[in-house]
C-alpha positions, 0 to 999 in steps of 0.5 A: 557352149564355148566350143560350138560355133554358130552355124553359117546359114548364109547361102553362097548367093548371100555371101557373094552379095555381101562381097559385092557391096563391100567391093563397091564401098572399098573402091569408093564407087559412086552412082554412074561408075561402071562395075566389073563384068560377071566373068571378072567377079566370077574369077575373082571370087571363085564362084560360077557366073550363075551365082554372080548373076543372081547376086547382081539381080538382087542388087538390081532389084534394090536399084543399086545397079543397072544395065546401060547400053554400051557401058554394061552394069553401072552403080546407081542411086537406089530409089528408097521410097520406091523400094519401100512402096513395094512391100508397104501393103497394110494387108501384108504387114503385121500389127507390130509393123503397122503400129511402128509405121503409124508412130513414124507418121506422128514423129514426122509431123511433130518434127517438121515444124522448123522446116515449115517456118523456114520454107513457107511462102505466101502461096503455101499459106493461101493454099492452106487457107483454101483447104481449111475454108473448104473444111469449114464450109462442109462442116457448116453444111452438115451443122457439125464437126466430124472427122474426115480422112479426106480432110486430114489427108488434104491438110496434112499433105499440104504441110508435107509439101510446105516442108519442101523435102522430097523424101519426107513427101515420099514417106507421107505418100507411103504412109497414107495406106497405113493411116487409112488402114488404122482409121478404118479399123477405128470405132466411132468411140475412138473419135470421142476424145477428152482433150487435156487442154479442154478443146480440140486443136483444129486445122484452122488453129494449126494454120494460124499458128504457122502464120503468126506462131513459132516452131515451138508453139506449132509443135505444141499445137500439133501435139494437142491435135494428134493427142488422141493418137498418142493417147491410144498408143500409150494407153495400149502399151500401159494396159499391156504392161499392167497385164504382164505385171499381174 
């Protein structure tokens, strides 16, 4: 209906929080810069100091502002990874979010190839070799190849480390609980996959690719290595679309 306007559901604290963020941006404030006192904000915005204090507390919780001795409140650079970690408990997240986070892990591992080849060192390759050798020795003792979450975490964690990107490494640590959660919900049948190439791309194959291959050949090898996860996701979406079309 044209004459009806949407109901404003924002609380006064919500509105003040938005105005404070606008103030920081409009005044081009940088981390470390002091911000006005509560009383100044209160007088400028025409609201009580209690409202200002609650809005600042929200920003402080997000890591955007903090109190400094003898300086008052200052703008800070938020710790994005830490903020994510506060809510990234798989038991508290819905299946949709868990699926998206698991897909993010696949996206990251497919996208890091160029950084691995640019930043790898001989020390990295030696450590990766040690991880793979331990895997193979363990498999030989058991006289079979099997999926181990610990092996996956050790090998793929080293790849994130080789990328030499702290934020990427932080995300990997954040996504581990999600990976573990998804893994534990799998059945033995989920680990029996018929690979399109006819064989499983092992960690040794991936490691050898990093040593003598190219970012493109590594991406292709990683795609085959992660094929069961991609197929599981896409098959689930295909089945859902088929059901909805019926």
